[in-house]
Backbone atoms as SQL, in Angstrom:
CREATE TABLE atoms (id INTEGER PRIMARY KEY, chain TEXT, resi INTEGER, resn TEXT, atom TEXT, x REAL, y REAL, z REAL);
INSERT INTO atoms VALUES
  (1, 'A', 1, 'UNK', 'N', 0.842, -1.171, 0.000),
  (2, 'A', 1, 'UNK', 'CA', 0.000, 0.000, 0.000),
  (3, 'A', 1, 'UNK', 'C', 0.890, 1.238, 0.000),
  (4, 'A', 2, 'UNK', 'N', 0.600, 2.154, -0.907),
  (5, 'A', 2, 'UNK', 'CA', 1.391, 3.374, -1.036),
  (6, 'A', 2, 'UNK', 'C', 0.858, 4.434, -0.087),
  (7, 'A', 3, 'UNK', 'N', 1.757, 5.061, 0.663),
  (8, 'A', 3, 'UNK', 'CA', 1.358, 6.182, 1.521),
  (9, 'A', 3, 'UNK', 'C', 2.160, 7.400, 1.111),
  (10, 'A', 4, 'UNK', 'N', 1.496, 8.506, 1.063),
  (11, 'A', 4, 'UNK', 'CA', 2.127, 9.755, 0.679),
  (12, 'A', 4, 'UNK', 'C', 2.980, 10.280, 1.829),
  (13, 'A', 5, 'UNK', 'N', 4.185, 10.780, 1.545),
  (14, 'A', 5, 'UNK', 'CA', 5.016, 11.325, 2.609),
  (15, 'A', 5, 'UNK', 'C', 4.431, 12.615, 3.195),
  (16, 'A', 6, 'UNK', 'N', 3.577, 13.288, 2.443),
  (17, 'A', 6, 'UNK', 'CA', 2.945, 14.516, 2.926),
  (18, 'A', 6, 'UNK', 'C', 1.452, 14.283, 2.953),
  (19, 'A', 7, 'UNK', 'N', 0.879, 14.469, 4.097),
  (20, 'A', 7, 'UNK', 'CA', -0.568, 14.325, 4.188),
  (21, 'A', 7, 'UNK', 'C', -1.184, 15.710, 4.301),
  (22, 'A', 8, 'UNK', 'N', -2.094, 15.990, 3.412),
  (23, 'A', 8, 'UNK', 'CA', -2.757, 17.287, 3.392),
  (24, 'A', 8, 'UNK', 'C', -4.204, 17.125, 3.783),
  (25, 'A', 9, 'UNK', 'N', -4.664, 18.091, 4.503),
  (26, 'A', 9, 'UNK', 'CA', -6.096, 18.154, 4.769),
  (27, 'A', 9, 'UNK', 'C', -6.752, 18.407, 3.421),
  (28, 'A', 10, 'UNK', 'N', -7.916, 17.865, 3.158),
  (29, 'A', 10, 'UNK', 'CA', -8.510, 18.033, 1.830),
  (30, 'A', 10, 'UNK', 'C', -8.763, 19.488, 1.440),
  (31, 'A', 11, 'UNK', 'N', -8.778, 20.402, 2.408),
  (32, 'A', 11, 'UNK', 'CA', -9.067, 21.797, 2.093),
  (33, 'A', 11, 'UNK', 'C', -7.842, 22.690, 2.180),
  (34, 'A', 12, 'UNK', 'N', -6.662, 22.116, 2.295),
  (35, 'A', 12, 'UNK', 'CA', -5.450, 22.929, 2.344),
  (36, 'A', 12, 'UNK', 'C', -4.745, 22.878, 1.006),
  (37, 'A', 13, 'UNK', 'N', -4.038, 23.941, 0.736),
  (38, 'A', 13, 'UNK', 'CA', -3.271, 24.034, -0.501),
  (39, 'A', 13, 'UNK', 'C', -1.823, 24.269, -0.103),
  (40, 'A', 14, 'UNK', 'N', -0.889, 23.513, -0.645),
  (41, 'A', 14, 'UNK', 'CA', 0.512, 23.743, -0.298),
  (42, 'A', 14, 'UNK', 'C', 0.945, 25.143, -0.717),
  (43, 'A', 15, 'UNK', 'N', 1.949, 25.675, -0.021),
  (44, 'A', 15, 'UNK', 'CA', 2.465, 26.997, -0.370),
  (45, 'A', 15, 'UNK', 'C', 2.958, 26.987, -1.806),
  (46, 'A', 16, 'UNK', 'N', 2.563, 28.013, -2.532),
  (47, 'A', 16, 'UNK', 'CA', 3.017, 28.142, -3.910),
  (48, 'A', 16, 'UNK', 'C', 3.457, 29.569, -4.142),
  (49, 'A', 17, 'UNK', 'N', 4.345, 29.737, -5.060),
  (50, 'A', 17, 'UNK', 'CA', 4.798, 31.059, -5.452),
  (51, 'A', 17, 'UNK', 'C', 4.121, 31.375, -6.774),
  (52, 'A', 18, 'UNK', 'N', 3.431, 32.507, -6.808),
  (53, 'A', 18, 'UNK', 'CA', 2.716, 32.899, -8.020),
  (54, 'A', 18, 'UNK', 'C', 3.423, 34.104, -8.613),
  (55, 'A', 19, 'UNK', 'N', 3.905, 33.961, -9.838),
  (56, 'A', 19, 'UNK', 'CA', 4.551, 35.100, -10.474),
  (57, 'A', 19, 'UNK', 'C', 3.492, 36.045, -11.037),
  (58, 'A', 20, 'UNK', 'N', 3.928, 37.217, -11.533),
  (59, 'A', 20, 'UNK', 'CA', 2.984, 38.236, -11.984),
  (60, 'A', 20, 'UNK', 'C', 2.107, 37.759, -13.131),
  (61, 'A', 21, 'UNK', 'N', 2.675, 37.009, -14.075),
  (62, 'A', 21, 'UNK', 'CA', 1.870, 36.547, -15.209),
  (63, 'A', 21, 'UNK', 'C', 0.782, 35.583, -14.749),
  (64, 'A', 22, 'UNK', 'N', 1.096, 34.752, -13.760),
  (65, 'A', 22, 'UNK', 'CA', 0.096, 33.839, -13.217),
  (66, 'A', 22, 'UNK', 'C', -0.924, 34.602, -12.392),
  (67, 'A', 23, 'UNK', 'N', -0.467, 35.595, -11.641),
  (68, 'A', 23, 'UNK', 'CA', -1.372, 36.389, -10.805),
  (69, 'A', 23, 'UNK', 'C', -2.417, 37.086, -11.663),
  (70, 'A', 24, 'UNK', 'N', -2.031, 37.546, -12.859),
  (71, 'A', 24, 'UNK', 'CA', -2.985, 38.229, -13.736),
  (72, 'A', 24, 'UNK', 'C', -4.111, 37.293, -14.165),
  (73, 'A', 25, 'UNK', 'N', -3.818, 36.002, -14.265),
  (74, 'A', 25, 'UNK', 'CA', -4.851, 35.044, -14.641),
  (75, 'A', 25, 'UNK', 'C', -5.945, 34.980, -13.587),
  (76, 'A', 26, 'UNK', 'N', -5.575, 35.217, -12.335),
  (77, 'A', 26, 'UNK', 'CA', -6.529, 35.141, -11.242),
  (78, 'A', 26, 'UNK', 'C', -7.147, 36.497, -10.906),
  (79, 'A', 27, 'UNK', 'N', -6.698, 37.546, -11.585),
  (80, 'A', 27, 'UNK', 'CA', -7.213, 38.884, -11.339),
  (81, 'A', 27, 'UNK', 'C', -8.682, 38.945, -11.751),
  (82, 'A', 28, 'UNK', 'N', -9.445, 39.702, -11.001),
  (83, 'A', 28, 'UNK', 'CA', -10.860, 39.846, -11.334),
  (84, 'A', 28, 'UNK', 'C', -11.006, 40.607, -12.643),
  (85, 'A', 29, 'UNK', 'N', -12.020, 40.264, -13.381),
  (86, 'A', 29, 'UNK', 'CA', -12.236, 40.861, -14.692),
  (87, 'A', 29, 'UNK', 'C', -13.189, 42.051, -14.581),
  (88, 'A', 30, 'UNK', 'N', -13.025, 42.988, -15.512),
  (89, 'A', 30, 'UNK', 'CA', -13.823, 44.209, -15.538),
  (90, 'A', 30, 'UNK', 'C', -14.410, 44.395, -16.933),
  (91, 'A', 31, 'UNK', 'N', -15.657, 44.830, -16.977),
  (92, 'A', 31, 'UNK', 'CA', -16.305, 45.171, -18.245),
  (93, 'A', 31, 'UNK', 'C', -15.987, 46.617, -18.576),
  (94, 'A', 32, 'UNK', 'N', -15.587, 46.866, -19.808),
  (95, 'A', 32, 'UNK', 'CA', -15.438, 48.228, -20.306),
  (96, 'A', 32, 'UNK', 'C', -16.745, 48.561, -21.009),
  (97, 'A', 33, 'UNK', 'N', -17.379, 49.641, -20.575),
  (98, 'A', 33, 'UNK', 'CA', -18.695, 50.022, -21.084),
  (99, 'A', 33, 'UNK', 'C', -18.585, 51.344, -21.834),
  (100, 'A', 34, 'UNK', 'N', -19.166, 51.386, -23.020),
  (101, 'A', 34, 'UNK', 'CA', -19.230, 52.623, -23.792),
  (102, 'A', 34, 'UNK', 'C', -20.613, 53.228, -23.592),
  (103, 'A', 35, 'UNK', 'N', -20.653, 54.568, -23.497),
  (104, 'A', 35, 'UNK', 'CA', -21.917, 55.272, -23.276),
  (105, 'A', 35, 'UNK', 'C', -22.259, 56.107, -24.506),
  (106, 'A', 36, 'UNK', 'N', -23.508, 56.064, -24.893),
  (107, 'A', 36, 'UNK', 'CA', -23.977, 56.827, -26.040),
  (108, 'A', 36, 'UNK', 'C', -24.000, 58.313, -25.697),
  (109, 'A', 37, 'UNK', 'N', -23.734, 59.145, -26.690),
  (110, 'A', 37, 'UNK', 'CA', -23.916, 60.594, -26.544),
  (111, 'A', 37, 'UNK', 'C', -24.468, 61.136, -27.855),
  (112, 'A', 38, 'UNK', 'N', -24.924, 62.371, -27.823),
  (113, 'A', 38, 'UNK', 'CA', -25.554, 62.962, -29.005),
  (114, 'A', 38, 'UNK', 'C', -24.571, 63.725, -29.885),
  (115, 'A', 39, 'UNK', 'N', -23.283, 63.678, -29.560),
  (116, 'A', 39, 'UNK', 'CA', -22.295, 64.472, -30.281),
  (117, 'A', 39, 'UNK', 'C', -21.356, 63.613, -31.131),
  (118, 'A', 40, 'UNK', 'N', -20.861, 62.528, -30.572),
  (119, 'A', 40, 'UNK', 'CA', -19.864, 61.699, -31.264),
  (120, 'A', 40, 'UNK', 'C', -20.498, 60.967, -32.445),
  (121, 'A', 41, 'UNK', 'N', -19.957, 61.141, -33.657),
  (122, 'A', 41, 'UNK', 'CA', -20.523, 60.466, -34.829),
  (123, 'A', 41, 'UNK', 'C', -20.431, 58.939, -34.721),
  (124, 'A', 42, 'UNK', 'N', -21.444, 58.295, -35.242),
  (125, 'A', 42, 'UNK', 'CA', -21.547, 56.835, -35.238),
  (126, 'A', 42, 'UNK', 'C', -20.296, 56.193, -35.839),
  (127, 'A', 43, 'UNK', 'N', -19.859, 56.694, -36.995),
  (128, 'A', 43, 'UNK', 'CA', -18.684, 56.132, -37.672),
  (129, 'A', 43, 'UNK', 'C', -17.406, 56.321, -36.861),
  (130, 'A', 44, 'UNK', 'N', -17.337, 57.413, -36.101),
  (131, 'A', 44, 'UNK', 'CA', -16.158, 57.645, -35.267),
  (132, 'A', 44, 'UNK', 'C', -16.103, 56.629, -34.125),
  (133, 'A', 45, 'UNK', 'N', -17.250, 56.306, -33.551),
  (134, 'A', 45, 'UNK', 'CA', -17.300, 55.300, -32.481),
  (135, 'A', 45, 'UNK', 'C', -16.785, 53.962, -33.016),
  (136, 'A', 46, 'UNK', 'N', -17.237, 53.581, -34.192),
  (137, 'A', 46, 'UNK', 'CA', -16.761, 52.339, -34.817),
  (138, 'A', 46, 'UNK', 'C', -15.245, 52.392, -35.002),
  (139, 'A', 47, 'UNK', 'N', -14.746, 53.523, -35.466),
  (140, 'A', 47, 'UNK', 'CA', -13.305, 53.707, -35.662),
  (141, 'A', 47, 'UNK', 'C', -12.534, 53.479, -34.358),
  (142, 'A', 48, 'UNK', 'N', -12.977, 54.090, -33.270),
  (143, 'A', 48, 'UNK', 'CA', -12.307, 53.940, -31.964),
  (144, 'A', 48, 'UNK', 'C', -12.344, 52.480, -31.503),
  (145, 'A', 49, 'UNK', 'N', -13.482, 51.839, -31.655),
  (146, 'A', 49, 'UNK', 'CA', -13.602, 50.442, -31.220),
  (147, 'A', 49, 'UNK', 'C', -12.674, 49.521, -32.016),
  (148, 'A', 50, 'UNK', 'N', -12.509, 49.813, -33.283),
  (149, 'A', 50, 'UNK', 'CA', -11.602, 49.012, -34.113),
  (150, 'A', 50, 'UNK', 'C', -10.138, 49.307, -33.792),
  (151, 'A', 51, 'UNK', 'N', -9.797, 50.582, -33.668),
  (152, 'A', 51, 'UNK', 'CA', -8.401, 50.977, -33.509),
  (153, 'A', 51, 'UNK', 'C', -7.862, 50.781, -32.099),
  (154, 'A', 52, 'UNK', 'N', -8.641, 51.132, -31.091),
  (155, 'A', 52, 'UNK', 'CA', -8.158, 51.054, -29.707),
  (156, 'A', 52, 'UNK', 'C', -8.445, 49.687, -29.095),
  (157, 'A', 53, 'UNK', 'N', -9.668, 49.191, -29.293),
  (158, 'A', 53, 'UNK', 'CA', -10.067, 47.933, -28.658),
  (159, 'A', 53, 'UNK', 'C', -9.833, 46.715, -29.550),
  (160, 'A', 54, 'UNK', 'N', -9.380, 46.958, -30.788),
  (161, 'A', 54, 'UNK', 'CA', -9.047, 45.891, -31.733),
  (162, 'A', 54, 'UNK', 'C', -10.240, 44.983, -32.045),
  (163, 'A', 55, 'UNK', 'N', -11.435, 45.563, -32.104),
  (164, 'A', 55, 'UNK', 'CA', -12.614, 44.790, -32.478),
  (165, 'A', 55, 'UNK', 'C', -12.674, 44.668, -33.994),
  (166, 'A', 56, 'UNK', 'N', -13.251, 43.595, -34.475),
  (167, 'A', 56, 'UNK', 'CA', -13.489, 43.459, -35.915),
  (168, 'A', 56, 'UNK', 'C', -14.510, 44.515, -36.320),
  (169, 'A', 57, 'UNK', 'N', -14.593, 44.804, -37.597),
  (170, 'A', 57, 'UNK', 'CA', -15.557, 45.816, -38.042),
  (171, 'A', 57, 'UNK', 'C', -16.985, 45.393, -37.716),
  (172, 'A', 58, 'UNK', 'N', -17.279, 44.106, -37.830),
  (173, 'A', 58, 'UNK', 'CA', -18.624, 43.614, -37.518),
  (174, 'A', 58, 'UNK', 'C', -18.936, 43.777, -36.031),
  (175, 'A', 59, 'UNK', 'N', -17.975, 43.421, -35.174),
  (176, 'A', 59, 'UNK', 'CA', -18.192, 43.539, -33.736),
  (177, 'A', 59, 'UNK', 'C', -18.268, 45.008, -33.320),
  (178, 'A', 60, 'UNK', 'N', -17.419, 45.848, -33.892),
  (179, 'A', 60, 'UNK', 'CA', -17.447, 47.280, -33.574),
  (180, 'A', 60, 'UNK', 'C', -18.792, 47.887, -33.958),
  (181, 'A', 61, 'UNK', 'N', -19.311, 47.495, -35.107),
  (182, 'A', 61, 'UNK', 'CA', -20.612, 48.002, -35.538),
  (183, 'A', 61, 'UNK', 'C', -21.721, 47.510, -34.607),
  (184, 'A', 62, 'UNK', 'N', -21.647, 46.254, -34.190),
  (185, 'A', 62, 'UNK', 'CA', -22.649, 45.695, -33.275),
  (186, 'A', 62, 'UNK', 'C', -22.629, 46.425, -31.928),
  (187, 'A', 63, 'UNK', 'N', -21.440, 46.615, -31.359),
  (188, 'A', 63, 'UNK', 'CA', -21.323, 47.304, -30.065),
  (189, 'A', 63, 'UNK', 'C', -21.823, 48.741, -30.188),
  (190, 'A', 64, 'UNK', 'N', -21.484, 49.403, -31.279),
  (191, 'A', 64, 'UNK', 'CA', -21.937, 50.781, -31.494),
  (192, 'A', 64, 'UNK', 'C', -23.456, 50.833, -31.582),
  (193, 'A', 65, 'UNK', 'N', -24.053, 49.910, -32.302),
  (194, 'A', 65, 'UNK', 'CA', -25.508, 49.863, -32.418),
  (195, 'A', 65, 'UNK', 'C', -26.165, 49.614, -31.059),
  (196, 'A', 66, 'UNK', 'N', -25.610, 48.697, -30.284),
  (197, 'A', 66, 'UNK', 'CA', -26.160, 48.408, -28.950),
  (198, 'A', 66, 'UNK', 'C', -26.092, 49.647, -28.055),
  (199, 'A', 67, 'UNK', 'N', -24.980, 50.358, -28.095),
  (200, 'A', 67, 'UNK', 'CA', -24.851, 51.582, -27.294),
  (201, 'A', 67, 'UNK', 'C', -25.826, 52.644, -27.782),
  (202, 'A', 68, 'UNK', 'N', -25.983, 52.750, -29.084),
  (203, 'A', 68, 'UNK', 'CA', -26.896, 53.740, -29.665),
  (204, 'A', 68, 'UNK', 'C', -28.346, 53.467, -29.263),
  (205, 'A', 69, 'UNK', 'N', -28.744, 52.211, -29.283),
  (206, 'A', 69, 'UNK', 'CA', -30.145, 51.874, -28.990),
  (207, 'A', 69, 'UNK', 'C', -30.433, 51.708, -27.502),
  (208, 'A', 70, 'UNK', 'N', -29.435, 51.285, -26.712),
  (209, 'A', 70, 'UNK', 'CA', -29.659, 51.025, -25.281),
  (210, 'A', 70, 'UNK', 'C', -29.023, 52.055, -24.358),
  (211, 'A', 71, 'UNK', 'N', -28.274, 52.986, -24.917),
  (212, 'A', 71, 'UNK', 'CA', -27.620, 53.998, -24.096),
  (213, 'A', 71, 'UNK', 'C', -26.217, 53.610, -23.655),
  (214, 'A', 72, 'UNK', 'N', -25.925, 52.329, -23.650),
  (215, 'A', 72, 'UNK', 'CA', -24.586, 51.840, -23.307),
  (216, 'A', 72, 'UNK', 'C', -24.437, 50.407, -23.782),
  (217, 'A', 73, 'UNK', 'N', -23.179, 49.951, -23.847),
  (218, 'A', 73, 'UNK', 'CA', -22.906, 48.569, -24.266),
  (219, 'A', 73, 'UNK', 'C', -21.545, 48.145, -23.742),
  (220, 'A', 74, 'UNK', 'N', -21.403, 46.860, -23.481),
  (221, 'A', 74, 'UNK', 'CA', -20.107, 46.313, -23.076),
  (222, 'A', 74, 'UNK', 'C', -19.234, 46.194, -24.322),
  (223, 'A', 75, 'UNK', 'N', -18.028, 46.730, -24.224),
  (224, 'A', 75, 'UNK', 'CA', -17.078, 46.680, -25.332),
  (225, 'A', 75, 'UNK', 'C', -16.210, 45.426, -25.220),
  (226, 'A', 76, 'UNK', 'N', -15.533, 45.270, -24.091),
  (227, 'A', 76, 'UNK', 'CA', -14.664, 44.120, -23.832),
  (228, 'A', 76, 'UNK', 'C', -14.679, 43.819, -22.343),
  (229, 'A', 77, 'UNK', 'N', -14.198, 42.650, -21.979),
  (230, 'A', 77, 'UNK', 'CA', -14.014, 42.274, -20.576),
  (231, 'A', 77, 'UNK', 'C', -12.545, 41.912, -20.425),
  (232, 'A', 78, 'UNK', 'N', -11.863, 42.629, -19.535),
  (233, 'A', 78, 'UNK', 'CA', -10.417, 42.483, -19.379),
  (234, 'A', 78, 'UNK', 'C', -10.021, 42.612, -17.906),
  (235, 'A', 79, 'UNK', 'N', -8.785, 42.225, -17.560),
  (236, 'A', 79, 'UNK', 'CA', -8.277, 42.519, -16.218),
  (237, 'A', 79, 'UNK', 'C', -8.266, 44.037, -16.001),
  (238, 'A', 80, 'UNK', 'N', -8.366, 44.449, -14.756),
  (239, 'A', 80, 'UNK', 'CA', -8.518, 45.872, -14.442),
  (240, 'A', 80, 'UNK', 'C', -7.448, 46.754, -15.090),
  (241, 'A', 81, 'UNK', 'N', -6.193, 46.377, -14.979),
  (242, 'A', 81, 'UNK', 'CA', -5.120, 47.223, -15.511),
  (243, 'A', 81, 'UNK', 'C', -5.257, 47.417, -17.021),
  (244, 'A', 82, 'UNK', 'N', -5.622, 46.370, -17.724),
  (245, 'A', 82, 'UNK', 'CA', -5.798, 46.481, -19.178),
  (246, 'A', 82, 'UNK', 'C', -7.041, 47.295, -19.514),
  (247, 'A', 83, 'UNK', 'N', -8.119, 47.097, -18.763),
  (248, 'A', 83, 'UNK', 'CA', -9.348, 47.870, -18.986),
  (249, 'A', 83, 'UNK', 'C', -9.081, 49.360, -18.785),
  (250, 'A', 84, 'UNK', 'N', -8.360, 49.705, -17.727),
  (251, 'A', 84, 'UNK', 'CA', -8.029, 51.114, -17.470),
  (252, 'A', 84, 'UNK', 'C', -7.178, 51.692, -18.588),
  (253, 'A', 85, 'UNK', 'N', -6.208, 50.927, -19.057),
  (254, 'A', 85, 'UNK', 'CA', -5.334, 51.386, -20.136),
  (255, 'A', 85, 'UNK', 'C', -6.120, 51.632, -21.420),
  (256, 'A', 86, 'UNK', 'N', -7.022, 50.723, -21.742),
  (257, 'A', 86, 'UNK', 'CA', -7.837, 50.882, -22.949),
  (258, 'A', 86, 'UNK', 'C', -8.744, 52.103, -22.853),
  (259, 'A', 87, 'UNK', 'N', -9.358, 52.302, -21.695),
  (260, 'A', 87, 'UNK', 'CA', -10.235, 53.464, -21.511),
  (261, 'A', 87, 'UNK', 'C', -9.439, 54.754, -21.652),
  (262, 'A', 88, 'UNK', 'N', -8.270, 54.817, -21.036),
  (263, 'A', 88, 'UNK', 'CA', -7.447, 56.026, -21.140),
  (264, 'A', 88, 'UNK', 'C', -7.055, 56.303, -22.587),
  (265, 'A', 89, 'UNK', 'N', -6.701, 55.260, -23.329),
  (266, 'A', 89, 'UNK', 'CA', -6.314, 55.434, -24.730),
  (267, 'A', 89, 'UNK', 'C', -7.495, 55.914, -25.568),
  (268, 'A', 90, 'UNK', 'N', -8.659, 55.301, -25.377),
  (269, 'A', 90, 'UNK', 'CA', -9.844, 55.686, -26.156),
  (270, 'A', 90, 'UNK', 'C', -10.308, 57.093, -25.794),
  (271, 'A', 91, 'UNK', 'N', -10.311, 57.401, -24.513),
  (272, 'A', 91, 'UNK', 'CA', -10.728, 58.734, -24.060),
  (273, 'A', 91, 'UNK', 'C', -9.754, 59.795, -24.570),
  (274, 'A', 92, 'UNK', 'N', -8.466, 59.509, -24.466),
  (275, 'A', 92, 'UNK', 'CA', -7.463, 60.463, -24.937),
  (276, 'A', 92, 'UNK', 'C', -7.583, 60.731, -26.422),
  (277, 'A', 93, 'UNK', 'N', -7.748, 59.676, -27.197),
  (278, 'A', 93, 'UNK', 'CA', -7.877, 59.839, -28.652),
  (279, 'A', 93, 'UNK', 'C', -9.136, 60.614, -29.008),
  (280, 'A', 94, 'UNK', 'N', -10.254, 60.286, -28.362),
  (281, 'A', 94, 'UNK', 'CA', -11.504, 60.979, -28.701),
  (282, 'A', 94, 'UNK', 'C', -11.452, 62.449, -28.286),
  (283, 'A', 95, 'UNK', 'N', -10.786, 62.768, -27.165),
  (284, 'A', 95, 'UNK', 'CA', -10.656, 64.175, -26.752),
  (285, 'A', 95, 'UNK', 'C', -9.764, 64.936, -27.727),
  (286, 'A', 96, 'UNK', 'N', -8.686, 64.293, -28.184),
  (287, 'A', 96, 'UNK', 'CA', -7.809, 64.925, -29.178),
  (288, 'A', 96, 'UNK', 'C', -8.581, 65.260, -30.445),
  (289, 'A', 97, 'UNK', 'N', -9.528, 64.397, -30.787),
  (290, 'A', 97, 'UNK', 'CA', -10.316, 64.601, -31.999),
  (291, 'A', 97, 'UNK', 'C', -11.557, 65.453, -31.749),
  (292, 'A', 98, 'UNK', 'N', -11.749, 65.903, -30.503),
  (293, 'A', 98, 'UNK', 'CA', -12.838, 66.830, -30.190),
  (294, 'A', 98, 'UNK', 'C', -14.177, 66.185, -29.884),
  (295, 'A', 99, 'UNK', 'N', -14.180, 64.924, -29.461),
  (296, 'A', 99, 'UNK', 'CA', -15.438, 64.240, -29.155),
  (297, 'A', 99, 'UNK', 'C', -15.503, 63.832, -27.680),
  (298, 'A', 100, 'UNK', 'N', -16.707, 63.868, -27.099),
  (299, 'A', 100, 'UNK', 'CA', -16.872, 63.550, -25.671),
  (300, 'A', 100, 'UNK', 'C', -17.172, 62.076, -25.392),
  (301, 'A', 101, 'UNK', 'N', -16.671, 61.181, -26.209),
  (302, 'A', 101, 'UNK', 'CA', -16.943, 59.754, -26.052),
  (303, 'A', 101, 'UNK', 'C', -16.594, 59.316, -24.630),
  (304, 'A', 102, 'UNK', 'N', -17.525, 58.607, -23.979),
  (305, 'A', 102, 'UNK', 'CA', -17.368, 58.255, -22.571),
  (306, 'A', 102, 'UNK', 'C', -17.370, 56.743, -22.378),
  (307, 'A', 103, 'UNK', 'N', -16.483, 56.298, -21.491),
  (308, 'A', 103, 'UNK', 'CA', -16.382, 54.890, -21.120),
  (309, 'A', 103, 'UNK', 'C', -16.392, 54.780, -19.606),
  (310, 'A', 104, 'UNK', 'N', -16.828, 53.633, -19.114),
  (311, 'A', 104, 'UNK', 'CA', -16.744, 53.342, -17.685),
  (312, 'A', 104, 'UNK', 'C', -16.367, 51.870, -17.530),
  (313, 'A', 105, 'UNK', 'N', -16.152, 51.462, -16.268),
  (314, 'A', 105, 'UNK', 'CA', -15.783, 50.077, -15.968),
  (315, 'A', 105, 'UNK', 'C', -16.704, 49.538, -14.892),
  (316, 'A', 106, 'UNK', 'N', -16.988, 48.248, -14.977),
  (317, 'A', 106, 'UNK', 'CA', -17.767, 47.553, -13.952),
  (318, 'A', 106, 'UNK', 'C', -17.103, 46.222, -13.680),
  (319, 'A', 107, 'UNK', 'N', -16.978, 45.893, -12.411),
  (320, 'A', 107, 'UNK', 'CA', -16.367, 44.617, -12.056),
  (321, 'A', 107, 'UNK', 'C', -17.333, 43.483, -12.365),
  (322, 'A', 108, 'UNK', 'N', -16.795, 42.414, -12.934),
  (323, 'A', 108, 'UNK', 'CA', -17.604, 41.232, -13.258),
  (324, 'A', 108, 'UNK', 'C', -17.914, 40.450, -12.013);
């Protein structure tokens, strides 16, 4: 009969070292939400979604339509640091171009 040299309680986990790349896998996810406004052109919203969020043209058009008809739409779901970076990039680009495009984040 084989016996393990280490006996663990069924609810204990041995000490492990988690590096940063592994830690990101366990990070809570956040939804990036786009909000409709009456100023930003429809085509410009699609452009931002394609260029900043790397959505396909079909997905960018779908998200834009959902935001237009419902007032807001989820763009992507990412770890917090990436979601914040994407929002800053999209907001910065839209402000440079003179549009008030707005994004927010919600924890999943």
